[in-house]
C-alpha positions in Angstrom: -0.3 0.0 0.1 1.3 3.4 -0.6 1.9 5.6 2.0 -0.4 8.8 1.8 1.4 12.0 0.7 2.2 14.5 2.6 2.8 18.2 1.9 5.7 19.7 3.6 5.0 22.7 6.0 4.6 26.7 4.6 5.4 27.8 8.1 8.0 26.7 10.5 6.4 25.5 13.3 8.8 25.9 15.8 10.0 29.5 14.5 6.5 30.5 14.7 6.2 29.4 18.4 9.2 31.1 19.2 7.9 34.7 17.2 5.0 34.3 19.7 6.7 33.7 22.9 9.6 36.7 21.9 7.1 38.8 21.9 5.3 38.7 25.0 7.5 40.8 26.9 6.6 44.1 24.7 3.7 43.2 23.2 1.4 45.9 25.3 3.5 48.3 23.1 2.4 46.6 19.8 -1.0 45.0 20.3 -3.2 47.8 18.2 -4.0 45.0 15.8 -4.9 42.7 18.1 -7.2 44.8 20.1 -8.9 45.9 17.1 -9.8 42.2 16.1 -10.2 40.9 19.5 -12.9 44.2 20.2 -14.6 43.3 17.1 -15.4 39.9 17.7 -16.3 40.5 21.0 -18.8 42.9 19.6 -20.0 40.4 17.7 -20.2 38.1 20.4 -22.6 40.3 22.5 -25.0 40.4 19.3 -25.3 36.6 20.4 -28.6 35.4 21.6 -27.0 32.4 23.5 -25.3 31.8 26.3 -22.6 29.9 24.9 -20.8 29.3 28.2 -17.9 27.3 27.5 -15.3 28.8 25.3 -11.7 27.6 23.4 -9.9 30.6 23.0 -7.0 30.2 20.5 -4.6 32.8 20.2 -3.4 34.3 24.1 -0.8 36.9 23.5 -2.0 38.4 27.0 -4.8 38.2 29.1 -7.2 40.5 27.8 -9.6 38.1 25.5 -9.7 35.6 28.6 -10.5 38.3 30.7 -13.2 39.9 28.6 -14.8 36.5 27.9 -14.8 35.6 31.9 -16.6 39.2 32.7 -19.4 38.0 30.3 -19.4 34.7 32.7 -17.8 32.3 30.3 -15.4 29.7 31.3 -12.5 29.8 29.1 -9.6 27.6 27.9 -6.9 28.7 25.8 -4.2 27.4 23.5 -1.7 29.1 21.6 1.1 28.1 19.4 4.0 29.6 21.7 4.7 27.4 24.9 5.2 30.7 27.2 2.2 32.1 25.5 0.0 29.4 26.5 1.8 29.0 29.6 0.9 32.2 31.2 -2.6 31.5 30.4 -2.9 28.7 31.9 -3.7 26.8 28.2 -1.8 24.5 26.4 0.5 24.4 23.6 -1.3 23.6 20.0 -1.0 24.6 16.3 -4.8 25.5 15.5 -4.6 22.2 12.6 -3.5 20.1 15.5 -5.9 21.1 18.7 -5.9 18.7 21.3 -9.4 18.3 22.6 -12.2 16.3 22.0 -14.9 16.5 19.6 -18.0 18.2 20.9 -16.1 20.4 24.1 -16.7 24.0 23.5 -20.1 25.9 22.7 -17.4 29.0 21.3 -14.5 29.2 19.8 -12.6 32.5 19.6 -9.2 32.2 17.2 -8.1 36.0 17.4 -5.1 36.8 15.0 -3.4 33.4 14.5 -5.1 31.5 11.6 -3.0 33.8 9.0 0.2 31.6 9.9 -1.1 28.0 10.1 -0.1 25.0 7.8 -3.4 23.7 7.4 -6.2 26.3 7.3 -9.1 24.2 6.1 -7.8 21.4 8.6 -7.7 23.9 11.3 -11.3 25.3 10.3 -12.2 21.1 10.4 -11.0 20.8 13.7 -12.5 24.0 15.3 -16.2 22.7 14.0 -15.2 19.3 15.3 -14.8 20.3 18.9 -17.8 22.6 19.1 -21.1 20.7 20.4 -23.8 21.1 17.7 -24.8 24.6 17.5 -21.9 25.8 18.7 -20.2 28.9 17.1 -17.1 29.7 15.4 -15.4 33.6 15.6 -12.2 34.3 14.2 -10.6 37.2 12.6 -7.0 37.2 11.1 -5.2 39.6 8.7 -5.8 38.8 5.0 -5.0 39.4 1.3 -4.3 43.0 0.7 -2.0 43.4 4.0 1.4 45.5 4.0 0.6 46.9 0.3 3.4 49.7 0.9 5.9 47.3 2.8 5.8 44.8 -0.1 6.3 47.1 -2.7 9.3 49.0 -1.1 11.1 45.5 -0.1 9.9 44.3 -4.2 11.5 47.5 -5.1 14.8 47.3 -3.5 15.3 44.1 -4.0 15.8 44.7 -7.8 15.2 41.4 -9.9 15.6 38.6 -7.5 13.3 39.5 -4.6 12.5 37.3 -1.6 9.3 36.3 -0.1 9.4 38.5 3.4 5.5 38.5 4.0 3.6 35.3 4.5 1.2 34.4 1.5 -2.7 35.5 2.6 -5.7 34.5 1.9 -8.4 36.9 0.4 -12.5 37.3 1.8 -13.9 34.9 -0.9 -11.6 32.1 -0.1 -11.9 32.2 3.8 -15.7 32.1 3.0 -15.4 29.0 0.6 -13.0 27.4 3.3 -16.0 28.0 6.1 -18.4 26.0 3.6 -16.0 23.3 3.2 -15.2 22.9 6.4 -18.7 21.8 7.2 -19.9 25.2 9.0 -23.8 26.1 8.9 -24.6 29.7 7.8 -21.0 30.7 7.3 -20.0 34.7 6.8 -16.7 36.2 5.9 -16.4 40.0 5.6 -13.3 42.2 6.0 -12.3 45.9 7.1 -9.3 47.8 6.2 -7.3 49.2 8.8 -4.8 52.0 7.9 -1.8 52.7 9.8 0.4 55.7 9.5 4.1 55.5 10.0 7.1 57.8 9.5 9.4 55.3 8.4 9.7 51.3 7.1 11.6 50.5 10.0 9.0 51.3 13.0 6.8 49.0 10.8 9.2 46.1 11.0 9.6 46.8 14.7 5.4 46.9 15.2 5.3 43.6 13.1 7.9 41.7 15.0 6.4 43.2 18.3 3.4 41.4 17.6 4.8 37.9 16.7 4.2 38.5 12.9 7.9 38.1 11.7 8.5 35.9 8.6 7.9 32.2 9.8 8.0 30.6 6.5 9.8 27.1 6.4 11.8 28.1 3.6 12.9 31.8 4.0 15.0 34.4 1.9 18.5 35.4 3.0 18.3 38.1 6.1 17.7 41.7 4.2 21.2 43.5 3.7 21.6 47.0 5.0 22.0 48.5 1.4 18.6 46.5 0.6 16.9 48.0 3.7 18.2 51.4 3.0 16.7 51.1 -0.5 13.6 49.9 0.8 13.3 52.7 3.4 13.8 55.2 0.4 10.9 53.3 -1.7 8.5 53.7 1.5 9.1 57.2 2.4 8.6 58.2 -1.6 4.7 57.1 -1.1 4.5 59.3 2.3 1.8 62.1 2.3 3.2 65.7 2.9 3.6 65.3 6.3 6.0 62.6 5.9 4.3 59.7 7.1 3.2 56.7 4.7 0.0 55.0 5.3 0.0 51.1 5.2 -2.8 48.9 5.4 -3.8 45.7 7.1 -6.8 44.1 5.7 -8.4 42.2 8.5 -10.7 39.2 7.8 -13.8 38.1 10.1 -15.1 34.5 9.8 -18.1 33.5 11.7 -20.0 29.9 11.4 -22.3 27.3 13.4 -21.8 23.9 14.0 -24.7 22.0 12.4 -27.5 21.2 14.2 -31.1 20.2 13.6 -32.5 22.7 15.5 -31.2 24.8 12.8 -33.2 26.2 10.0 -32.9 24.8 6.9 -31.3 27.1 4.3 -33.0 28.2 1.2 -32.3 26.9 -1.9 -29.1 27.4 -3.4 -28.9 31.2 -5.1 -32.3 32.0 -3.6 -31.2 34.0 -0.9 -28.2 34.9 1.2 -27.4 35.0 5.1 -26.9 38.3 6.9 -24.2 38.6 9.5 -26.6 39.6 11.9 -28.9 36.5 11.4 -25.8 34.2 11.1 -24.6 35.6 14.6 -27.8 35.2 16.7 -28.5 31.7 15.5 -31.4 30.1 16.5 -33.6 31.7 19.3 
């Protein structure tokens, strides 16, 4: 019998974990992206008309998400790709595509800011559905396609004919929605927003990315950027600045929601006859 084919990892799992752990000491100085995503997820959760008491929180760079959920009366288990991040949260270290939890364990899964660098995103979504109880809810947020256009453009121009891949591959909203459906979620919804951040120089942008654990974790990484390349990239980045000397960078944030199927849920309409609104999908059954 032929052994099943295994795909090589896109991301270096050990390096990804180290990035998560190294950011912990100074994360509060670079947490604006995480806070933006978390605030949006909590706002969407507030629209849900069900208790959902048992929660799995995936991504625990600080205690803010856990504290907010516990303040809502929920019991929270934490998982994080980083060992120290998980340990500080009293949780377990785990990649999202290898969650060590039994099926039907939670009413709610929240994944904040990590799914952009998981090796097997379809597999991670399937596992999140499996660990949910019937009629349980999954909410997720991560940076998607369209993020960091100025940085990518500056690096491409600086490296010339043989550019390396310094920014992670990114998923767009439509593909993310398709993956939700393929993972077996009911009432899947994928939408997004663009967060604009203004920087005085490209070095500060790179510093923020490292500080939030978003450094390059690709399994096949290009050589370290030389000083000359960095200087050229800084010049290209500055060329895109507004009159005040600051360059507008963008982060395209993707939000996902889906329910684990349950017999109590309303049957979907005939294909192509209607769409599910975000509000209706989040409310689920009364």
